[in-house]
ZADO-1210 file (C-alpha; in nm, 4 decimals, padded with zeros to 6 digits):
<atoms>
<atom x="27.1941" y="01.1095" z="-04.3179" code="MET" pos="1"/>
<atom x="26.8421" y="01.2513" z="-04.3152" code="ILE" pos="2"/>
<atom x="26.5328" y="01.0284" z="-04.3307" code="VAL" pos="3"/>
<atom x="26.2811" y="01.1835" z="-04.5758" code="PRO" pos="4"/>
<atom x="26.0016" y="01.3822" z="-04.4156" code="GLU" pos="5"/>
<atom x="25.7344" y="01.1830" z="-04.5999" code="TYR" pos="6"/>
<atom x="25.8661" y="00.8615" z="-04.4450" code="LEU" pos="7"/>
<atom x="25.8701" y="01.0087" z="-04.0944" code="ILE" pos="8"/>
<atom x="25.5152" y="01.1393" z="-04.1323" code="LYS" pos="9"/>
<atom x="25.3847" y="00.8127" z="-04.2782" code="ALA" pos="10"/>
<atom x="25.5438" y="00.6196" z="-03.9917" code="THR" pos="11"/>
<atom x="25.3813" y="00.8455" z="-03.7340" code="GLU" pos="12"/>
<atom x="25.0439" y="00.7975" z="-03.9050" code="GLU" pos="13"/>
<atom x="25.0897" y="00.4182" z="-03.9014" code="ALA" pos="14"/>
<atom x="25.1647" y="00.4271" z="-03.5286" code="CYS" pos="15"/>
<atom x="24.8781" y="00.6634" z="-03.4428" code="ALA" pos="16"/>
<atom x="24.6302" y="00.3725" z="-03.4359" code="SER" pos="17"/>
<atom x="24.7949" y="00.2314" z="-03.1227" code="TYR" pos="18"/>
<atom x="24.8151" y="00.3618" z="-02.7686" code="LYS" pos="19"/>
<atom x="25.1686" y="00.4916" z="-02.7006" code="PRO" pos="20"/>
<atom x="25.2423" y="00.2635" z="-02.4060" code="ASN" pos="21"/>
<atom x="25.1052" y="-00.0415" z="-02.5878" code="ALA" pos="22"/>
<atom x="25.3220" y="00.0383" z="-02.8878" code="LEU" pos="23"/>
<atom x="25.6219" y="00.0850" z="-02.6597" code="ARG" pos="24"/>
<atom x="25.5601" y="-00.2623" z="-02.5183" code="GLU" pos="25"/>
<atom x="25.5536" y="-00.4043" z="-02.8715" code="ARG" pos="26"/>
<atom x="25.8800" y="-00.2244" z="-02.9466" code="ALA" pos="27"/>
<atom x="26.0328" y="-00.3856" z="-02.6371" code="ARG" pos="28"/>
<atom x="25.9014" y="-00.7254" z="-02.7502" code="GLU" pos="29"/>
<atom x="26.0493" y="-00.6700" z="-03.0939" code="LEU" pos="30"/>
<atom x="26.3870" y="-00.5811" z="-02.9450" code="SER" pos="31"/>
<atom x="26.3853" y="-00.8965" z="-02.7322" code="GLU" pos="32"/>
<atom x="26.3076" y="-01.1095" z="-03.0361" code="ARG" pos="33"/>
<atom x="26.6027" y="-00.9631" z="-03.2228" code="TYR" pos="34"/>
<atom x="26.8383" y="-00.9953" z="-02.9261" code="LEU" pos="35"/>
<atom x="26.7329" y="-01.3572" z="-02.8820" code="ALA" pos="36"/>
<atom x="26.8321" y="-01.4240" z="-03.2417" code="GLY" pos="37"/>
<atom x="26.6167" y="-01.5107" z="-03.5363" code="LYS" pos="38"/>
<atom x="26.5503" y="-01.8795" z="-03.5824" code="ALA" pos="39"/>
<atom x="26.6181" y="-02.0095" z="-03.9292" code="GLU" pos="40"/>
<atom x="26.3087" y="-01.9160" z="-04.1222" code="GLY" pos="41"/>
<atom x="26.1580" y="-01.7700" z="-03.8039" code="GLY" pos="42"/>
<atom x="25.8957" y="-01.4962" z="-03.7932" code="ARG" pos="43"/>
<atom x="25.9994" y="-01.1844" z="-03.6018" code="VAL" pos="44"/>
<atom x="25.7340" y="-00.9387" z="-03.7239" code="VAL" pos="45"/>
<atom x="25.4027" y="-01.1247" z="-03.7383" code="SER" pos="46"/>
<atom x="25.1239" y="-00.8693" z="-03.6815" code="ASP" pos="47"/>
<atom x="25.0340" y="-00.5088" z="-03.7605" code="ASP" pos="48"/>
<atom x="25.1312" y="-00.3674" z="-03.4205" code="ALA" pos="49"/>
<atom x="25.4754" y="-00.5256" z="-03.4334" code="LEU" pos="50"/>
<atom x="25.5163" y="-00.3993" z="-03.7903" code="ALA" pos="51"/>
<atom x="25.4324" y="-00.0453" z="-03.6775" code="ALA" pos="52"/>
<atom x="25.6810" y="-00.0726" z="-03.3917" code="ALA" pos="53"/>
<atom x="25.9420" y="-00.2022" z="-03.6334" code="TYR" pos="54"/>
<atom x="25.8806" y="00.0894" z="-03.8696" code="ALA" pos="55"/>
<atom x="25.9308" y="00.3368" z="-03.5862" code="ALA" pos="56"/>
<atom x="26.2378" y="00.1886" z="-03.4160" code="VAL" pos="57"/>
<atom x="26.4226" y="-00.0125" z="-03.6829" code="ARG" pos="58"/>
<atom x="26.3259" y="00.1163" z="-04.0272" code="MET" pos="59"/>
<atom x="26.5218" y="00.4465" z="-04.0024" code="PRO" pos="60"/>
<atom x="26.8446" y="00.2587" z="-03.9317" code="ALA" pos="61"/>
<atom x="26.7793" y="00.0088" z="-04.2117" code="THR" pos="62"/>
<atom x="26.7010" y="00.2942" z="-04.4482" code="TYR" pos="63"/>
<atom x="27.0233" y="00.4695" z="-04.3486" code="GLY" pos="64"/>
<atom x="27.2402" y="00.1595" z="-04.3860" code="ALA" pos="65"/>
<atom x="27.1049" y="00.0714" z="-04.7316" code="VAL" pos="66"/>
<atom x="27.1284" y="00.4292" z="-04.8543" code="ARG" pos="67"/>
<atom x="27.4888" y="00.4537" z="-04.7322" code="ALA" pos="68"/>
<atom x="27.5801" y="00.1161" z="-04.8849" code="ALA" pos="69"/>
<atom x="27.4175" y="00.2080" z="-05.2174" code="ALA" pos="70"/>
<atom x="27.6045" y="00.5390" z="-05.2218" code="SER" pos="71"/>
<atom x="27.9368" y="00.3666" z="-05.1527" code="LEU" pos="72"/>
<atom x="27.8641" y="00.1074" z="-05.4216" code="MET" pos="73"/>
<atom x="27.7716" y="00.3816" z="-05.6698" code="ARG" pos="74"/>
<atom x="28.1208" y="00.5293" z="-05.6471" code="LYS" pos="75"/>
<atom x="28.2573" y="00.2009" z="-05.7821" code="ASN" pos="76"/>
<atom x="28.0070" y="00.1357" z="-06.0586" code="TYR" pos="77"/>
<atom x="27.9569" y="00.2958" z="-06.3999" code="ASP" pos="78"/>
<atom x="27.5994" y="00.2640" z="-06.5167" code="GLY" pos="79"/>
<atom x="27.2401" y="00.3786" z="-06.4757" code="VAL" pos="80"/>
<atom x="26.9835" y="00.1993" z="-06.2603" code="PHE" pos="81"/>
<atom x="26.6222" y="00.2104" z="-06.3724" code="GLU" pos="82"/>
<atom x="26.4533" y="-00.0718" z="-06.1821" code="ASN" pos="83"/>
<atom x="26.5225" y="-00.3019" z="-05.8902" code="MET" pos="84"/>
<atom x="26.4146" y="-00.6095" z="-05.6991" code="LEU" pos="85"/>
<atom x="26.3875" y="-00.5720" z="-05.3215" code="ASP" pos="86"/>
<atom x="26.4146" y="-00.9274" z="-05.1903" code="ALA" pos="87"/>
<atom x="26.2740" y="-00.9639" z="-04.8405" code="GLY" pos="88"/>
<atom x="26.1479" y="-00.6078" z="-04.8645" code="ALA" pos="89"/>
<atom x="25.9883" y="-00.5632" z="-04.5226" code="GLY" pos="90"/>
<atom x="25.8504" y="-00.2088" z="-04.5084" code="THR" pos="91"/>
<atom x="26.0201" y="-00.1139" z="-04.8373" code="GLY" pos="92"/>
<atom x="26.3067" y="00.0751" z="-04.6697" code="ALA" pos="93"/>
<atom x="26.5714" y="-00.0666" z="-04.9059" code="ALA" pos="94"/>
<atom x="26.3808" y="00.0400" z="-05.2165" code="TYR" pos="95"/>
<atom x="26.3125" y="00.3888" z="-05.0825" code="LEU" pos="96"/>
<atom x="26.6764" y="00.4268" z="-04.9769" code="ALA" pos="97"/>
<atom x="26.8111" y="00.3058" z="-05.3125" code="ALA" pos="98"/>
<atom x="26.5660" y="00.5358" z="-05.4873" code="ARG" pos="99"/>
<atom x="26.7185" y="00.8346" z="-05.3090" code="GLU" pos="100"/>
<atom x="27.0775" y="00.7205" z="-05.3599" code="ALA" pos="101"/>
<atom x="27.0564" y="00.6026" z="-05.7205" code="LEU" pos="102"/>
<atom x="26.7618" y="00.7831" z="-05.8774" code="GLY" pos="103"/>
<atom x="26.5590" y="00.4766" z="-05.9782" code="LEU" pos="104"/>
<atom x="26.1820" y="00.4873" z="-05.9375" code="ASN" pos="105"/>
<atom x="26.0463" y="00.1422" z="-06.0193" code="ARG" pos="106"/>
<atom x="26.0736" y="-00.1764" z="-05.8163" code="ALA" pos="107"/>
<atom x="25.9327" y="-00.5170" z="-05.7335" code="THR" pos="108"/>
<atom x="25.9089" y="-00.5771" z="-05.3581" code="LEU" pos="109"/>
<atom x="25.9015" y="-00.9372" z="-05.2359" code="VAL" pos="110"/>
<atom x="25.7880" y="-00.9950" z="-04.8766" code="GLU" pos="111"/>
<atom x="25.6147" y="-01.2847" z="-04.6991" code="ARG" pos="112"/>
<atom x="25.4640" y="-01.0921" z="-04.4050" code="GLU" pos="113"/>
<atom x="25.1373" y="-00.9203" z="-04.4939" code="GLY" pos="114"/>
<atom x="25.1731" y="-00.6756" z="-04.2025" code="SER" pos="115"/>
<atom x="25.5023" y="-00.5477" z="-04.3471" code="MET" pos="116"/>
<atom x="25.3689" y="-00.5295" z="-04.7011" code="THR" pos="117"/>
<atom x="25.0724" y="-00.3210" z="-04.5918" code="ARG" pos="118"/>
<atom x="25.3127" y="-00.0648" z="-04.4489" code="LEU" pos="119"/>
<atom x="25.5378" y="-00.0824" z="-04.7554" code="ALA" pos="120"/>
<atom x="25.2409" y="00.0064" z="-04.9738" code="ARG" pos="121"/>
<atom x="25.1682" y="00.3113" z="-04.7568" code="LYS" pos="122"/>
<atom x="25.5297" y="00.4262" z="-04.7493" code="PHE" pos="123"/>
<atom x="25.5810" y="00.3876" z="-05.1237" code="CYS" pos="124"/>
<atom x="25.2552" y="00.5742" z="-05.1912" code="ALA" pos="125"/>
<atom x="25.3612" y="00.8529" z="-04.9549" code="ALA" pos="126"/>
<atom x="25.6875" y="00.8932" z="-05.1440" code="GLY" pos="127"/>
<atom x="25.5334" y="00.8617" z="-05.4907" code="GLY" pos="128"/>
<atom x="25.7450" y="00.5518" z="-05.5551" code="ALA" pos="129"/>
<atom x="25.6198" y="00.3088" z="-05.8214" code="GLU" pos="130"/>
<atom x="25.6178" y="-00.0483" z="-05.6907" code="ALA" pos="131"/>
<atom x="25.4832" y="-00.3955" z="-05.7568" code="GLU" pos="132"/>
<atom x="25.4266" y="-00.6133" z="-05.4507" code="PHE" pos="133"/>
<atom x="25.4777" y="-00.9899" z="-05.4434" code="VAL" pos="134"/>
<atom x="25.3750" y="-01.2032" z="-05.1459" code="SER" pos="135"/>
<atom x="25.6355" y="-01.4793" z="-05.1207" code="ALA" pos="136"/>
<atom x="25.9015" y="-01.6296" z="-04.8987" code="ASP" pos="137"/>
<atom x="26.2510" y="-01.5484" z="-05.0233" code="LEU" pos="138"/>
<atom x="26.3570" y="-01.9107" z="-04.9815" code="ALA" pos="139"/>
<atom x="26.1015" y="-02.0305" z="-05.2373" code="SER" pos="140"/>
<atom x="26.0706" y="-01.7209" z="-05.4586" code="TYR" pos="141"/>
<atom x="26.2081" y="-01.7275" z="-05.8150" code="THR" pos="142"/>
<atom x="26.2416" y="-01.3844" z="-05.9826" code="PRO" pos="143"/>
<atom x="26.0741" y="-01.3336" z="-06.3171" code="ASP" pos="144"/>
<atom x="26.3253" y="-01.1720" z="-06.5513" code="GLY" pos="145"/>
<atom x="26.6216" y="-00.9468" z="-06.4733" code="LYS" pos="146"/>
<atom x="26.6589" y="-00.6254" z="-06.2759" code="TYR" pos="147"/>
<atom x="26.9251" y="-00.3569" z="-06.2955" code="ASP" pos="148"/>
<atom x="26.9656" y="-00.3703" z="-05.9186" code="LEU" pos="149"/>
<atom x="26.8826" y="-00.6541" z="-05.6805" code="VAL" pos="150"/>
<atom x="26.8970" y="-00.5816" z="-05.3076" code="ILE" pos="151"/>
<atom x="26.8686" y="-00.8215" z="-05.0145" code="ALA" pos="152"/>
<atom x="26.9032" y="-00.6349" z="-04.6851" code="SER" pos="153"/>
<atom x="26.8939" y="-00.7722" z="-04.3315" code="TYR" pos="154"/>
<atom x="26.7428" y="-01.1038" z="-04.4448" code="VAL" pos="155"/>
<atom x="27.0015" y="-01.3821" z="-04.4682" code="PHE" pos="156"/>
<atom x="27.0430" y="-01.4364" z="-04.0961" code="ASN" pos="157"/>
<atom x="26.6913" y="-01.5799" z="-04.1072" code="GLU" pos="158"/>
<atom x="26.7895" y="-01.8637" z="-04.3455" code="MET" pos="159"/>
<atom x="26.9822" y="-02.1892" z="-04.3290" code="SER" pos="160"/>
<atom x="27.3013" y="-02.2095" z="-04.5340" code="GLU" pos="161"/>
<atom x="27.1390" y="-02.4335" z="-04.7951" code="ALA" pos="162"/>
<atom x="26.8364" y="-02.2045" z="-04.8301" code="ALA" pos="163"/>
<atom x="27.0599" y="-01.8965" z="-04.8391" code="ARG" pos="164"/>
<atom x="27.2786" y="-02.0349" z="-05.1167" code="ASN" pos="165"/>
<atom x="26.9743" y="-02.1387" z="-05.3194" code="ALA" pos="166"/>
<atom x="26.8320" y="-01.7874" z="-05.2821" code="ALA" pos="167"/>
<atom x="27.1665" y="-01.6314" z="-05.3780" code="LEU" pos="168"/>
<atom x="27.1742" y="-01.8410" z="-05.6953" code="ASP" pos="169"/>
<atom x="26.8322" y="-01.7132" z="-05.7983" code="LYS" pos="170"/>
<atom x="26.9006" y="-01.3521" z="-05.7040" code="LEU" pos="171"/>
<atom x="27.2294" y="-01.3414" z="-05.8909" code="PHE" pos="172"/>
<atom x="27.0653" y="-01.4992" z="-06.1957" code="ALA" pos="173"/>
<atom x="26.8141" y="-01.2116" z="-06.1850" code="ALA" pos="174"/>
<atom x="27.0860" y="-00.9465" z="-06.1591" code="THR" pos="175"/>
<atom x="27.1282" y="-00.7338" z="-06.4684" code="GLY" pos="176"/>
<atom x="27.3888" y="-00.4973" z="-06.3236" code="LYS" pos="177"/>
<atom x="27.4425" y="-00.5142" z="-05.9461" code="VAL" pos="178"/>
<atom x="27.3495" y="-00.7434" z="-05.6571" code="LEU" pos="179"/>
<atom x="27.3791" y="-00.5584" z="-05.3245" code="LEU" pos="180"/>
<atom x="27.3756" y="-00.7479" z="-04.9937" code="ILE" pos="181"/>
<atom x="27.3444" y="-00.5440" z="-04.6722" code="VAL" pos="182"/>
<atom x="27.3594" y="-00.6896" z="-04.3205" code="GLU" pos="183"/>
<atom x="27.4155" y="-00.5537" z="-03.9682" code="PRO" pos="184"/>
<atom x="27.7710" y="-00.4547" z="-03.8773" code="GLY" pos="185"/>
<atom x="27.8416" y="-00.7222" z="-03.6163" code="THR" pos="186"/>
<atom x="28.1198" y="-00.9838" z="-03.6082" code="PRO" pos="187"/>
<atom x="27.8631" y="-01.2556" z="-03.6774" code="TYR" pos="188"/>
<atom x="27.7153" y="-01.0774" z="-03.9781" code="HIS" pos="189"/>
<atom x="28.0593" y="-00.9957" z="-04.1155" code="PHE" pos="190"/>
<atom x="28.1283" y="-01.3687" z="-04.1082" code="GLY" pos="191"/>
<atom x="27.8002" y="-01.4186" z="-04.2903" code="LEU" pos="192"/>
<atom x="27.9034" y="-01.1609" z="-04.5518" code="GLN" pos="193"/>
<atom x="28.2369" y="-01.3366" z="-04.5963" code="ARG" pos="194"/>
<atom x="28.0563" y="-01.6666" z="-04.6575" code="ASP" pos="195"/>
<atom x="27.8285" y="-01.4954" z="-04.9114" code="ILE" pos="196"/>
<atom x="28.1288" y="-01.3401" z="-05.0873" code="ARG" pos="197"/>
<atom x="28.3090" y="-01.6727" z="-05.1089" code="ASN" pos="198"/>
<atom x="27.9989" y="-01.8512" z="-05.2373" code="TYR" pos="199"/>
<atom x="27.9084" y="-01.5993" z="-05.5065" code="LEU" pos="200"/>
<atom x="28.2693" y="-01.5660" z="-05.6197" code="ARG" pos="201"/>
<atom x="28.2767" y="-01.9428" z="-05.6666" code="SER" pos="202"/>
<atom x="27.9762" y="-01.8965" z="-05.8975" code="LYS" pos="203"/>
<atom x="28.1537" y="-01.6384" z="-06.1133" code="GLY" pos="204"/>
<atom x="28.0265" y="-01.3167" z="-05.9511" code="ALA" pos="205"/>
<atom x="28.2612" y="-01.0190" z="-05.9441" code="GLU" pos="206"/>
<atom x="28.2872" y="-00.8533" z="-05.6016" code="LEU" pos="207"/>
<atom x="28.3698" y="-00.4877" z="-05.6710" code="PHE" pos="208"/>
<atom x="28.2733" y="-00.3066" z="-05.3505" code="SER" pos="209"/>
<atom x="28.3796" y="-00.2553" z="-05.0793" code="PRO" pos="210"/>
<atom x="28.6783" y="-00.4855" z="-05.1274" code="CYS" pos="211"/>
<atom x="28.9743" y="-00.3972" z="-05.3521" code="PRO" pos="212"/>
<atom x="29.0053" y="-00.6222" z="-05.6560" code="GLU" pos="213"/>
<atom x="29.1341" y="-00.9660" z="-05.5631" code="GLY" pos="214"/>
<atom x="29.1597" y="-00.8730" z="-05.1953" code="ALA" pos="215"/>
<atom x="29.2356" y="-01.1537" z="-04.9523" code="ILE" pos="216"/>
<atom x="29.0666" y="-01.0918" z="-04.6181" code="CYS" pos="217"/>
<atom x="29.3262" y="-01.1401" z="-04.3438" code="ASN" pos="218"/>
<atom x="29.1413" y="-00.9768" z="-04.0571" code="LEU" pos="219"/>
<atom x="29.2301" y="-01.1457" z="-03.7313" code="SER" pos="220"/>
<atom x="28.9753" y="-01.3319" z="-03.5223" code="GLU" pos="221"/>
<atom x="28.7630" y="-01.0877" z="-03.3263" code="GLY" pos="222"/>
<atom x="28.8075" y="-00.8125" z="-03.5848" code="ASP" pos="223"/>
<atom x="28.5576" y="-00.7375" z="-03.8567" code="TRP" pos="224"/>
<atom x="28.4944" y="-00.5033" z="-04.1461" code="CYS" pos="225"/>
<atom x="28.1971" y="-00.2728" z="-04.1034" code="HIS" pos="226"/>
<atom x="28.0755" y="00.0770" z="-04.1781" code="PHE" pos="227"/>
<atom x="27.8558" y="00.3218" z="-03.9885" code="SER" pos="228"/>
<atom x="27.5870" y="00.5770" z="-04.0663" code="VAL" pos="229"/>
<atom x="27.4412" y="00.8303" z="-03.8230" code="ARG" pos="230"/>
<atom x="27.0611" y="00.8416" z="-03.8259" code="VAL" pos="231"/>
<atom x="26.8577" y="01.1099" z="-03.6420" code="PRO" pos="232"/>
<atom x="26.6013" y="00.9965" z="-03.3851" code="ARG" pos="233"/>
<atom x="26.2637" y="01.1713" z="-03.3615" code="GLY" pos="234"/>
<atom x="26.0335" y="01.2041" z="-03.0598" code="LYS" pos="235"/>
<atom x="25.8447" y="00.8822" z="-03.1387" code="LEU" pos="236"/>
<atom x="26.1651" y="00.6840" z="-03.1851" code="HIS" pos="237"/>
<atom x="26.3102" y="00.8116" z="-02.8562" code="LYS" pos="238"/>
<atom x="25.9878" y="00.7395" z="-02.6674" code="PHE" pos="239"/>
<atom x="25.9582" y="00.3834" z="-02.7967" code="LEU" pos="240"/>
<atom x="26.3223" y="00.3000" z="-02.7278" code="LYS" pos="241"/>
<atom x="26.3337" y="00.4843" z="-02.3953" code="GLY" pos="242"/>
<atom x="26.6319" y="00.7093" z="-02.4685" code="GLY" pos="243"/>
<atom x="26.7104" y="01.0768" z="-02.5172" code="ASP" pos="244"/>
<atom x="26.9994" y="01.0616" z="-02.7650" code="ALA" pos="245"/>
<atom x="26.9159" y="01.2682" z="-03.0764" code="PRO" pos="246"/>
<atom x="27.0732" y="01.0128" z="-03.3086" code="TYR" pos="247"/>
<atom x="27.1933" y="00.6544" z="-03.3364" code="GLU" pos="248"/>
<atom x="27.4891" y="00.5105" z="-03.5233" code="ASP" pos="249"/>
<atom x="27.3906" y="00.2090" z="-03.7317" code="GLU" pos="250"/>
<atom x="27.6790" y="-00.0236" z="-03.8112" code="LYS" pos="251"/>
<atom x="27.6438" y="-00.2302" z="-04.1269" code="PHE" pos="252"/>
<atom x="27.8312" y="-00.4537" z="-04.3688" code="THR" pos="253"/>
<atom x="27.7720" y="-00.4777" z="-04.7410" code="TYR" pos="254"/>
<atom x="27.8843" y="-00.6578" z="-05.0556" code="SER" pos="255"/>
<atom x="27.8223" y="-00.5481" z="-05.4154" code="ALA" pos="256"/>
<atom x="27.8566" y="-00.7962" z="-05.7021" code="PHE" pos="257"/>
<atom x="27.8173" y="-00.7653" z="-06.0772" code="CYS" pos="258"/>
<atom x="27.7841" y="-01.0363" z="-06.3431" code="PRO" pos="259"/>
<atom x="28.0086" y="-00.8559" z="-06.5916" code="GLY" pos="260"/>
<atom x="28.1709" y="-00.5216" z="-06.6604" code="GLU" pos="261"/>
<atom x="28.0905" y="-00.1995" z="-06.4823" code="GLY" pos="262"/>
<atom x="28.2467" y="-00.2463" z="-06.1396" code="GLY" pos="263"/>
<atom x="28.5623" y="-00.0497" z="-06.0532" code="ARG" pos="264"/>
<atom x="28.7073" y="-00.1803" z="-05.7262" code="PRO" pos="265"/>
<atom x="28.8888" y="00.0688" z="-05.5055" code="ALA" pos="266"/>
<atom x="29.2672" y="00.0459" z="-05.4892" code="ARG" pos="267"/>
<atom x="29.2279" y="00.0449" z="-05.1111" code="ALA" pos="268"/>
<atom x="28.9616" y="00.1344" z="-04.8550" code="ARG" pos="269"/>
<atom x="28.9736" y="00.2913" z="-04.5088" code="VAL" pos="270"/>
<atom x="28.8408" y="00.0388" z="-04.2565" code="LEU" pos="271"/>
<atom x="28.8306" y="00.2470" z="-03.9380" code="ARG" pos="272"/>
<atom x="28.7875" y="00.6085" z="-03.8406" code="ARG" pos="273"/>
<atom x="29.1314" y="00.7689" z="-03.8886" code="PRO" pos="274"/>
<atom x="29.3290" y="00.8558" z="-03.5774" code="THR" pos="275"/>
<atom x="29.4390" y="01.2165" z="-03.6066" code="ILE" pos="276"/>
<atom x="29.7070" y="01.3574" z="-03.3773" code="ALA" pos="277"/>
<atom x="29.9306" y="01.6630" z="-03.3953" code="GLU" pos="278"/>
<atom x="30.1092" y="01.6359" z="-03.7299" code="GLY" pos="279"/>
<atom x="30.0121" y="01.2698" z="-03.7831" code="ARG" pos="280"/>
<atom x="29.7283" y="01.0604" z="-03.9285" code="VAL" pos="281"/>
<atom x="29.7042" y="00.6836" z="-03.8743" code="ASP" pos="282"/>
<atom x="29.4898" y="00.4742" z="-04.1087" code="LEU" pos="283"/>
<atom x="29.3850" y="00.1112" z="-04.1196" code="ARG" pos="284"/>
<atom x="29.3284" y="00.0228" z="-04.4824" code="ILE" pos="285"/>
<atom x="29.2201" y="-00.2810" z="-04.6819" code="CYS" pos="286"/>
<atom x="29.4316" y="-00.3528" z="-04.9915" code="THR" pos="287"/>
<atom x="29.4555" y="-00.6337" z="-05.2443" code="ALA" pos="288"/>
<atom x="29.7326" y="-00.7800" z="-05.0266" code="GLU" pos="289"/>
<atom x="29.5320" y="-00.7591" z="-04.7059" code="GLY" pos="290"/>
<atom x="29.4825" y="-00.5183" z="-04.4154" code="VAL" pos="291"/>
<atom x="29.7628" y="-00.2732" z="-04.3389" code="ASN" pos="292"/>
<atom x="29.8232" y="00.0122" z="-04.0978" code="ASP" pos="293"/>
<atom x="29.9780" y="00.3224" z="-04.2524" code="VAL" pos="294"/>
<atom x="30.0752" y="00.6613" z="-04.1118" code="ALA" pos="295"/>
<atom x="30.1169" y="01.0020" z="-04.2713" code="PHE" pos="296"/>
<atom x="30.3047" y="01.2931" z="-04.1200" code="ARG" pos="297"/>
<atom x="30.2879" y="01.6607" z="-04.1936" code="LYS" pos="298"/>
<atom x="30.6157" y="01.6442" z="-04.3829" code="LYS" pos="299"/>
<atom x="30.4472" y="01.4117" z="-04.6381" code="ASP" pos="300"/>
<atom x="30.2607" y="01.7119" z="-04.7771" code="GLY" pos="301"/>
<atom x="29.9623" y="01.6431" z="-05.0034" code="ALA" pos="302"/>
<atom x="29.9081" y="01.2777" z="-04.8940" code="PRO" pos="303"/>
<atom x="29.8956" y="01.3951" z="-04.5313" code="TYR" pos="304"/>
<atom x="29.6373" y="01.6626" z="-04.6128" code="LYS" pos="305"/>
<atom x="29.4275" y="01.4116" z="-04.8085" code="ALA" pos="306"/>
<atom x="29.4459" y="01.1561" z="-04.5252" code="ALA" pos="307"/>
<atom x="29.3115" y="01.4113" z="-04.2755" code="ARG" pos="308"/>
<atom x="28.9903" y="01.4389" z="-04.4793" code="LYS" pos="309"/>
<atom x="28.9182" y="01.0661" z="-04.4941" code="LEU" pos="310"/>
<atom x="28.6462" y="00.8792" z="-04.3065" code="ASN" pos="311"/>
<atom x="28.5817" y="00.5116" z="-04.2463" code="ALA" pos="312"/>
<atom x="28.4577" y="00.3534" z="-04.5697" code="GLY" pos="313"/>
<atom x="28.6283" y="00.6025" z="-04.8002" code="ASP" pos="314"/>
<atom x="28.8470" y="00.4894" z="-05.0866" code="GLU" pos="315"/>
<atom x="29.2174" y="00.5390" z="-05.0272" code="PHE" pos="316"/>
<atom x="29.4798" y="00.6319" z="-05.2850" code="ASP" pos="317"/>
<atom x="29.8269" y="00.6973" z="-05.1460" code="SER" pos="318"/>
<atom x="29.9143" y="00.8870" z="-05.4631" code="ALA" pos="319"/>
<atom x="29.6712" y="01.1695" z="-05.3793" code="LYS" pos="320"/>
</atoms>
């Protein structure tokens, strides 16, 4: 997954106002705040320097996760997206990622932190992306009208359960076609996604991706469903994070809901990177009946060849 050049350049320009070592210290501070956990309703990015550090060290991974999730969702949805609502928009990474994945070019970005919105304006302008900006807290914000796509990415960990459910009610009511929720790919956030799925299903929402239709999640304790996207790291990113690796793998979870027709759930989905040995492929797949482990051998012919080409997150059809 490649981060657009305009976004890299705009990020570098935003960081150029700060001395490198000072910005590195803010990046370290930002990392500590995230590792310590976000308090319910807490402020993690509260000034321009922290926002710049966030854009350099966290935005590429957020962009990659949302773009990957939107692309996976797109495979299970028939329809055209023209506009979207980015709820808790931050630097606008979700909108810019969805724009690349889905082809839309008009959005309303809702964000409470002025430091983040100022960067979002710059990044959208750099990419020629049409956007309206709304200064509001997601917990109290009520959308005006409906949007083809509504995205909330990396935001619900900051909210209490009551506030989260109230926000979900309003976001789903504003959803014309698809509501996409993206969160980090950790055991905790998978549990959060499962709570969101259960809540919205109880309200009549149709979950069509990534889960197969009617799937019952029977993952054992300590296991969790997540996906991964590889994001390249530039010189600035490596300097601020103090590492030399040319890339990072961002793990994420996602849920895509629709209020009516359009979603086409997968028959089954690959949950882990396939294990490929001589003449054998082992897969862990999610089906409507739950999670199963299946194996294909060379003698199976076409299904074996198809299984060798699969990656984690891909749809699985044993008939192929």
